[in-house]
C-alpha positions in Angstrom: -5.3 2.9 -7.4 -2.9 1.3 -5.0 -1.0 -0.8 -8.0 0.0 3.1 -9.3 1.4 3.8 -5.5 5.0 3.0 -4.7 7.8 3.3 -2.3 11.3 3.9 -3.2 14.2 2.6 -1.2 16.4 5.8 0.1 13.9 8.3 -0.3 11.0 9.4 2.0 7.2 9.0 1.3 5.1 7.2 -1.2 5.1 8.6 -4.9 2.4 8.0 -7.8 3.5 6.5 -11.1 3.5 9.4 -13.9 4.7 7.7 -17.1 7.7 4.9 -17.5 10.8 6.1 -19.6 13.7 3.5 -21.1 15.2 3.1 -18.1 13.7 5.4 -15.9 10.2 5.6 -14.2 8.6 9.1 -13.5 7.0 9.5 -10.3 5.6 12.3 -8.4 5.2 12.5 -4.6 1.8 12.2 -2.7 2.9 15.0 -0.4 4.8 17.3 -2.3 3.5 16.6 -6.0 6.7 17.2 -7.3 8.0 15.1 -10.1 11.5 12.9 -10.0 13.0 10.3 -12.0 13.5 7.0 -10.7 16.0 4.9 -12.7 16.7 1.0 -12.7 19.0 1.3 -10.2 16.2 2.0 -7.5 14.7 -0.6 -5.7 10.7 0.6 -7.0 8.3 -1.7 -5.2 4.9 -1.4 -6.3 2.1 -1.2 -3.0 0.4 -3.4 -4.3 3.6 -6.5 -4.1 3.3 -6.2 -0.6 1.5 -8.0 1.5 1.6 -8.5 5.8 2.7 -12.4 7.4 -0.8 -13.2 9.3 -1.2 -16.6 10.6 -2.8 -18.4 7.8 -1.6 -16.7 4.0 0.4 -13.5 3.9 -2.5 -10.9 3.6 -2.2 -8.3 0.5 -1.2 -4.7 1.7 -4.7 -3.2 0.2 -6.6 -5.1 2.3 -4.8 -4.8 5.7 -5.5 -0.6 4.5 -8.9 -1.5 3.9 -9.7 -3.0 7.6 -7.0 0.1 8.9 -9.6 2.3 7.4 -12.8 0.6 8.7 -11.3 0.6 12.0 -10.2 4.1 12.4 -13.8 5.5 10.1 -11.1 7.0 7.6 -9.6 9.1 10.1 -5.5 8.9 10.4 -3.6 7.3 12.7 -1.3 9.1 15.2 1.4 7.2 15.8 3.0 10.1 18.6 0.1 8.5 21.1 1.4 5.0 21.5 3.8 5.2 24.6 5.8 2.2 23.4 6.6 -0.6 20.7 3.9 -2.8 22.7 1.0 -0.1 22.2 1.6 0.2 18.6 1.8 -4.0 18.5 -1.7 -4.1 20.6 -3.4 -1.8 18.1 -2.5 -3.6 15.2 -3.9 -7.0 17.0 -7.2 -5.0 17.5 -7.8 -4.3 13.3 -6.0 -7.5 12.3 -5.6 -10.1 15.3 -4.1 -12.9 13.0 -0.8 -11.0 12.1 2.1 -13.2 12.7 3.3 -11.3 16.3 6.7 -13.3 15.1 7.9 -12.0 11.6 6.3 -8.6 11.6 8.5 -6.0 13.2 7.5 -3.2 14.8 9.4 -1.4 12.3 6.9 -2.6 9.9 3.9 -1.8 11.9 5.3 2.2 12.2 5.9 2.2 8.1 2.2 0.7 7.7 0.3 3.1 9.8 3.0 6.0 8.0 1.8 4.4 4.6 -1.7 4.6 5.5 -1.4 8.1 6.8 -0.2 9.8 4.0 -2.6 7.7 1.5 -5.8 9.5 3.5 -3.6 12.8 3.5 -3.3 12.2 -0.3 -7.4 11.1 -0.2 -7.1 7.9 -1.4 -9.3 6.1 -0.1 -10.2 3.4 -2.1 -7.5 0.3 -1.7 -8.4 -2.5 -3.2 -12.0 -2.0 -5.0 -10.2 -0.3 -8.2 -7.6 -3.2 -8.6 -10.6 -6.0 -8.5 -12.9 -4.0 -11.2 -9.8 -3.6 -12.9 -8.6 -7.1 -13.1 -12.4 -8.5 -13.9 -12.6 -6.1 -16.4 -8.9 -7.2 -18.0 -10.4 -11.2 -17.4 -13.8 -10.5 -19.0 -12.3 -8.3 -22.0 -9.9 -11.4 -22.9 -12.6 -14.5 -22.4 -14.1 -12.5 -25.4 -11.3 -12.2 -27.1 -10.6 -16.2 -26.6 -14.3 -16.0 -28.0 -14.0 -14.5 -31.1 -11.0 -16.9 -31.7 
């Protein structure tokens, strides 16, 4: 599911990829449901392509969102309850102690929790399982095609 969710630079919120045209994408806002075009000049990023810096290898956003979902019990994160940036960083450290404190900025953390809240509000609760199942199905189909040839 997260593969079809995109962020567009300069536009607020997250969008679901609906269709592709010749030089544009048709996207639908997760919050309003309004469809709009995203042109080739727009910087469009799929959430599946985003990762968070950690002390080891970078962690895909889907895994991070799964951790947040498990930690909060599927409830949204109240960003206004944090008095300071340090409190926000400490909260992320509870969820994900291995995140790289030098390369992950406070604005990144705010955006992460904002995206999580938008996904939860839109009813998205599967952040990575669908992708894994789709990838495994695609691999199985590819192996079957190779076996037939």
